[in-house]
C-alpha positions as CSV (number, residue, x, y, z in Angstrom):
1,M,10.3,-45.4,34.8
2,G,13.5,-47.4,34.6
3,F,15.0,-50.9,35.0
4,G,14.1,-52.3,38.3
5,T,16.1,-55.5,38.1
6,S,19.8,-55.6,38.7
7,L,22.0,-56.9,35.9
8,S,24.2,-59.8,36.8
9,H,28.0,-59.7,36.0
10,A,28.8,-61.4,32.7
11,R,32.0,-63.1,31.5
12,P,35.1,-60.8,31.5
13,L,34.7,-58.0,29.0
14,Q,37.9,-56.1,29.4
15,L,41.3,-57.7,29.1
16,S,44.7,-56.3,29.8
17,S,47.8,-58.3,29.3
18,S,51.6,-58.3,30.0
19,L,53.9,-60.4,27.8
20,Y,57.3,-61.5,29.1
21,G,60.0,-62.9,26.9
22,E,59.7,-63.1,23.1
23,A,56.4,-62.3,21.4
24,L,54.0,-65.1,20.7
25,S,52.8,-66.0,17.3
26,S,49.2,-65.3,16.5
27,S,48.4,-69.0,16.2
28,S,49.7,-69.8,19.7
29,S,48.2,-66.7,21.5
30,S,44.7,-66.9,20.0
31,S,43.6,-69.9,22.0
32,L,44.6,-68.2,25.3
33,F,41.9,-65.6,25.5
34,M,39.1,-67.9,26.6
35,G,37.6,-68.5,30.0
36,G,38.4,-66.6,33.1
37,P,41.6,-65.0,34.4
38,F,44.7,-67.2,34.3
39,A,48.5,-67.5,34.1
40,A,49.6,-70.1,31.6
41,S,52.9,-71.6,30.5
42,V,53.4,-71.2,26.8
43,P,55.9,-72.5,24.2
44,F,59.6,-72.6,25.3
45,T,63.0,-72.3,23.9
46,L,65.9,-74.7,24.5
47,T,69.4,-73.4,25.2
48,G,71.9,-76.2,25.7
49,N,70.3,-78.5,28.2
50,K,68.1,-75.8,29.8
51,L,64.5,-75.0,29.1
52,H,63.4,-71.3,29.1
53,F,59.7,-70.7,29.5
54,R,57.8,-67.6,28.4
55,K,54.8,-66.6,30.5
56,L,51.7,-64.7,29.4
57,V,49.8,-63.1,32.2
58,V,46.2,-62.0,31.5
59,V,44.3,-59.9,34.0
60,S,40.5,-59.4,33.5
61,K,38.2,-56.9,35.0
62,R,34.5,-57.8,35.4
63,I,32.1,-55.0,34.5
64,S,28.3,-55.1,34.4
65,G,26.3,-55.3,31.2
66,L,24.7,-52.0,32.0
67,E,28.1,-50.3,32.3
68,E,29.2,-51.8,29.0
69,A,26.0,-50.7,27.3
70,M,26.4,-47.2,28.6
71,R,30.0,-47.0,27.4
72,I,29.0,-48.2,23.9
73,Q,26.2,-45.7,23.8
74,R,28.5,-42.8,24.8
75,Q,30.9,-43.8,22.1
76,K,28.1,-44.0,19.5
77,E,26.8,-40.6,20.5
78,L,30.3,-39.1,20.1
79,R,30.6,-40.6,16.7
80,E,27.2,-39.2,15.7
81,K,28.0,-35.7,17.0
82,R,31.2,-35.7,14.9
83,T,29.1,-36.6,11.9
84,F,26.6,-33.8,12.6
85,R,29.3,-31.2,12.8
86,R,30.3,-31.9,9.3
87,R,26.9,-30.8,7.9
88,I,26.8,-27.3,6.4
89,P,25.2,-24.8,8.8
90,L,21.9,-23.3,7.8
91,R,22.1,-20.0,5.9
92,R,19.3,-17.6,5.2
93,G,18.0,-17.9,1.6
94,R,15.9,-15.5,-0.4
95,V,12.4,-14.9,1.0
96,S,9.8,-14.3,-1.7
97,P,6.9,-11.8,-1.3
98,R,3.9,-12.6,0.9
99,L,1.2,-14.6,-0.9
100,P,-2.2,-13.1,-1.3
101,V,-5.4,-14.4,0.4
102,P,-8.8,-13.9,-1.3
103,D,-11.0,-11.3,0.2
104,H,-13.9,-13.7,0.9
105,I,-11.9,-15.8,3.3
106,P,-12.4,-14.7,7.0
107,K,-9.3,-13.4,8.6
108,P,-8.1,-13.5,12.2
109,P,-8.2,-10.2,14.2
110,Y,-4.5,-10.0,14.8
111,L,-3.9,-8.9,11.2
112,S,-4.8,-5.4,12.1
113,S,-1.3,-5.0,13.6
114,T,2.3,-6.2,12.8
115,S,3.1,-6.3,16.5
116,L,3.3,-9.7,18.2
117,P,0.0,-10.3,20.1
118,E,0.3,-10.8,23.8
119,L,-0.6,-14.3,25.2
120,S,-4.3,-14.2,25.9
121,S,-5.4,-15.1,29.5
122,E,-8.5,-16.7,28.1
123,H,-8.5,-20.5,28.4
124,Q,-10.0,-22.2,25.4
125,I,-12.9,-24.2,26.8
126,H,-15.7,-25.2,24.4
127,D,-19.3,-26.2,24.3
128,S,-20.5,-28.8,21.8
129,E,-20.7,-26.4,18.9
130,G,-17.2,-25.1,19.7
131,I,-15.8,-28.6,19.9
132,S,-17.4,-29.4,16.5
133,R,-15.7,-26.3,14.9
134,M,-12.4,-27.1,16.6
135,K,-12.4,-30.6,15.2
136,A,-13.1,-29.3,11.7
137,A,-10.2,-26.8,11.9
138,C,-7.8,-29.4,13.3
139,E,-8.8,-32.1,10.8
140,L,-8.0,-29.6,8.0
141,A,-4.6,-28.7,9.6
142,A,-3.8,-32.5,9.8
143,R,-4.6,-33.0,6.1
144,V,-2.5,-30.1,5.1
145,L,0.4,-31.3,7.1
146,D,0.2,-34.7,5.7
147,Y,0.2,-33.3,2.2
148,A,3.2,-31.0,3.0
149,G,5.1,-34.1,4.1
150,T,4.7,-35.7,0.7
151,L,6.6,-32.8,-0.8
152,V,9.7,-33.4,1.3
153,R,12.6,-34.6,-0.8
154,P,16.1,-33.4,-1.8
155,S,16.2,-30.3,-4.1
156,V,12.7,-29.1,-3.1
157,T,12.8,-25.6,-1.6
158,T,11.0,-24.7,1.6
159,N,9.4,-21.8,-0.4
160,E,7.8,-24.4,-2.7
161,I,6.4,-26.2,0.4
162,D,5.0,-22.9,1.6
163,K,3.3,-22.2,-1.7
164,A,1.7,-25.6,-1.8
165,V,0.4,-25.3,1.8
166,H,-0.9,-21.8,1.2
167,Q,-2.9,-22.9,-1.9
168,M,-4.4,-26.0,-0.2
169,I,-5.5,-23.9,2.8
170,I,-7.2,-21.1,0.9
171,E,-8.9,-23.6,-1.5
172,A,-10.5,-25.1,1.6
173,G,-11.8,-21.7,2.5
174,A,-9.4,-21.2,5.5
175,Y,-6.7,-18.8,6.4
176,P,-3.1,-19.8,7.0
177,S,-2.7,-18.6,10.7
178,P,1.0,-17.8,10.6
179,L,0.7,-15.4,7.7
180,G,0.9,-11.9,9.1
181,Y,1.0,-13.1,12.8
182,G,3.3,-10.6,14.4
183,G,4.6,-9.8,11.0
184,F,5.5,-13.4,10.0
185,P,5.9,-13.3,6.2
186,K,4.8,-16.9,5.3
187,S,1.9,-19.3,5.6
188,V,3.8,-22.1,7.3
189,C,7.0,-22.6,9.4
190,T,9.7,-24.8,8.0
191,S,12.5,-25.6,10.5
192,V,15.4,-27.5,9.1
193,N,18.1,-29.5,11.0
194,E,19.4,-27.2,13.8
195,C,16.5,-24.8,13.5
196,M,14.4,-25.4,16.6
197,C,11.3,-23.6,15.4
198,H,9.8,-20.7,13.4
199,G,11.9,-21.2,10.3
200,I,10.9,-18.9,7.5
201,P,10.4,-20.7,4.1
202,D,12.9,-19.4,1.6
203,S,14.9,-20.4,-1.5
204,R,17.1,-23.0,0.3
205,Q,16.8,-26.5,-1.3
206,L,16.4,-29.4,1.0
207,Q,19.5,-31.7,1.1
208,D,19.7,-35.5,1.3
209,G,19.9,-36.3,5.0
210,D,18.1,-33.3,6.3
211,I,15.3,-33.3,8.8
212,I,12.5,-30.7,8.6
213,N,9.7,-29.7,10.9
214,I,6.7,-28.3,9.2
215,D,4.3,-26.4,11.4
216,V,0.8,-25.9,10.1
217,T,-2.0,-23.8,11.6
218,V,-5.3,-23.0,9.9
219,Y,-8.0,-20.5,10.8
220,F,-11.3,-22.1,9.8
221,N,-14.8,-21.0,10.8
222,G,-13.4,-18.8,13.6
223,Y,-11.1,-21.5,15.1
224,H,-7.4,-22.4,14.9
225,G,-6.1,-25.9,14.4
226,D,-2.4,-26.3,15.1
227,T,0.0,-29.2,14.4
228,S,3.5,-30.0,13.4
229,K,5.7,-33.0,12.5
230,T,9.4,-33.5,11.7
231,F,10.0,-35.3,8.4
232,L,13.0,-37.2,7.1
233,C,14.5,-36.0,3.8
234,G,16.2,-38.7,1.8
235,N,18.9,-40.9,3.5
236,V,18.9,-39.8,7.1
237,T,21.4,-41.1,9.7
238,D,20.3,-43.5,12.4
239,G,21.1,-41.0,15.0
240,L,18.8,-38.4,13.5
241,K,16.1,-41.0,13.0
242,R,16.3,-41.8,16.7
243,L,16.0,-38.1,17.7
244,V,12.9,-37.8,15.5
245,R,11.4,-41.0,16.9
246,V,12.0,-40.2,20.5
247,T,10.6,-36.7,20.1
248,E,7.3,-38.1,18.8
249,E,7.3,-40.6,21.6
250,C,7.8,-37.8,24.1
251,M,4.8,-35.9,22.7
252,E,2.7,-39.1,22.9
253,R,3.7,-39.7,26.6
254,G,2.8,-36.1,27.4
255,I,-0.7,-36.6,25.8
256,A,-1.2,-39.9,27.6
257,C,-1.2,-38.3,31.0
258,C,-3.9,-35.7,30.1
259,K,-7.5,-35.9,31.4
260,D,-10.0,-33.8,33.3
261,G,-8.5,-32.9,36.6
262,A,-4.9,-33.9,35.8
263,S,-2.1,-31.4,36.7
264,F,-0.3,-29.7,33.9
265,K,3.1,-30.4,35.4
266,K,2.7,-34.1,34.7
267,I,3.2,-33.4,31.0
268,G,6.7,-32.0,31.5
269,K,7.6,-34.8,33.9
270,R,6.6,-37.6,31.4
271,I,8.4,-35.9,28.5
272,S,11.6,-35.3,30.4
273,E,11.8,-38.8,31.8
274,H,11.6,-40.3,28.3
275,A,14.0,-37.8,26.7
276,E,16.6,-38.4,29.4
277,K,16.7,-42.1,28.8
278,F,18.1,-41.4,25.4
279,G,20.4,-38.6,26.4
280,F,18.4,-35.9,24.6
281,G,17.7,-32.4,26.0
282,V,14.3,-30.8,26.3
283,V,14.1,-27.2,25.2
284,E,12.5,-24.9,27.9
285,R,12.2,-21.7,26.0
286,F,9.3,-22.8,23.7
287,V,6.0,-24.0,25.1
288,G,2.6,-25.4,24.2
289,H,-0.4,-23.2,24.6
290,G,-4.2,-22.9,24.6
291,V,-5.7,-22.8,21.1
292,G,-9.2,-22.3,19.8
293,T,-10.8,-19.0,18.8
294,V,-7.5,-17.5,20.0
295,F,-4.2,-18.6,18.3
296,H,-2.1,-18.5,21.6
297,S,-3.6,-18.4,25.1
298,E,-3.3,-19.8,28.6
299,P,-2.5,-22.4,29.7
300,V,1.2,-22.3,29.0
301,I,2.3,-26.0,28.6
302,L,5.9,-26.6,29.9
303,H,7.6,-29.6,28.4
304,H,10.4,-29.9,31.0
305,R,10.1,-30.8,34.7
306,N,8.4,-28.0,36.5
307,D,6.1,-27.0,39.4
308,K,3.4,-25.3,37.4
309,S,0.1,-25.1,39.2
310,G,-3.3,-25.7,37.6
311,H,-5.4,-28.6,36.4
312,M,-7.0,-29.6,33.1
313,V,-10.7,-29.1,32.5
314,E,-13.0,-31.1,30.4
315,G,-13.7,-29.3,27.0
316,Q,-10.4,-27.5,27.1
317,T,-8.1,-27.5,24.0
318,F,-4.3,-26.8,24.0
319,T,-1.2,-28.0,22.2
320,I,1.7,-30.2,23.3
321,E,4.8,-29.6,21.2
322,P,8.1,-30.6,22.7
323,I,11.4,-29.8,21.0
324,L,14.3,-32.2,21.7
325,T,18.0,-31.6,20.9
326,I,21.0,-33.8,20.6
327,G,23.3,-31.2,22.2
328,S,22.7,-28.0,24.0
329,T,19.1,-26.7,24.6
330,E,20.4,-23.1,24.4
331,C,19.3,-21.2,21.3
332,I,20.0,-18.2,19.1
333,T,17.4,-16.2,17.2
334,W,18.4,-14.7,13.9
335,S,18.0,-11.1,13.0
336,D,14.7,-11.8,11.3
337,N,13.3,-12.2,14.9
338,W,11.8,-15.6,14.1
339,T,14.3,-18.3,13.0
340,T,15.7,-19.9,16.1
341,V,18.6,-22.3,16.0
342,T,20.5,-24.4,18.5
343,A,23.5,-22.6,20.0
344,D,25.9,-25.5,19.2
345,G,24.6,-26.3,15.7
346,F,23.4,-29.8,16.6
347,P,20.0,-30.8,15.2
348,A,16.6,-30.5,16.9
349,A,13.2,-32.1,16.3
350,Q,9.7,-31.2,17.2
351,F,6.2,-32.7,17.1
352,E,2.9,-31.0,18.0
353,H,-0.8,-32.0,18.4
354,T,-3.8,-30.1,19.4
355,I,-5.7,-32.1,22.0
356,L,-9.2,-31.9,23.6
357,I,-9.5,-32.8,27.3
358,T,-12.2,-35.3,28.1
359,R,-13.5,-36.7,31.3
360,T,-11.4,-39.9,31.0
361,G,-8.4,-38.8,28.8
362,A,-7.5,-36.6,25.8
363,E,-8.7,-36.7,22.3
364,V,-6.1,-35.9,19.6
365,L,-7.8,-33.5,17.2
366,T,-4.9,-33.2,14.7
367,K,-4.2,-36.9,13.8
368,Y,-1.9,-37.3,10.9
């Protein structure tokens, strides 16, 4: 996409001037900066019987409206980045012990090991019964995420959010999928500011102006429902609000191109096109994935431009979950082997839905 029509040149927008002779007073000079380029005679002085004129020469340069808009946008982005740099970098807080899950709740098979499971080659394609169970798991995940978002406010700790999410999931008879997955110690991921993803809930209090991604996955009746959203905490800057808004729009554009027979590479193309219009980077390291009876499986969903082969199939379920950054898309993973932050410390945002491929499009199973 883009702007197909050319922009006409507007009135002069940049002025440079040279002043000869004595300086003009503000009252006499103010009326000269109107209209196009000119050279004008201005008030004079009288020495004896001779008049001495002072000349003001104004030279204008005509630039397009698009060039001016781009210049203003670049200046605004620089101001925003300077603001972001002043925020206190994330620091690891205290991580409380793992929360218990009642024995009667069915548990996913990966809990038998603390090793990170390999990506399954099994595509998640469902019959009518499987689709019904997927919808139930995803609907629960969406309700839990919506509830978690109501807890976001300054002074609340991410550990408190984890406890509330854990309790709601087990009360519904489901298992919090992240808990124990590859040794992950909590029931939800909470990624604040420059944390791209996989943030571990801890004792850190949310601050006014933070953004936080909450990633909820539940295991219910043998199926995983997976979703995430970036929430605003208190008074958030316009620049951060734009990052969050555009990230959600990128996810929606990725979903909009999905249907039976569509190529997977269209998703990354649509997301990249929209992110680039706003100057945001698309993280390549983290991807979407098949989800269903297995937490993470093929197909791998790339959110950036790519040449990935393969096509979508009716009845298939997978996630689309782009991460956008204001600065670099490079990342650093902390020593806990989970928490991943942007290399330059600038904020990142993420949104995620689980979708079902239909003959004519895609059904979002994890609506907020």
